[in-house]
Steps between C-alpha positions, in 0.01 A plus 500: 500500500607141452371225726773250427513181698718194511332169427603197696805350333604838357675617815839664474816351642748696709734543202220649287399792722647848444834564675360748752450466874127592483447228238686251723287597801177465300607162364606366841182631665291322236701180550448536876118480462465878529692533826724803447870430452733793560867579465680471835831639380746515212859383520784454255659160441760439230418843350129406464210667677320243712142570609415320822124453513254430780423156357841383622668490159753728332473610138746646253513555125695274268731620222193550277314716755254227598405434862646189661498354850840530661609160623658508846 
């Protein structure tokens, strides 16, 4: 079993994580100093799925399938 770790400076950005909701939750929880972030609800805007998260931000995927923050 691998014991991979991320060294300081090698952290992933939002656009680099896999395009899945569990990956988004794990990333946001890590960014939130370990305080769990969860999905409040999903809505559709301009034919895109928008994931409204407990951290107060909304996330969607861009045309390349990468996570982005939806600007209000």
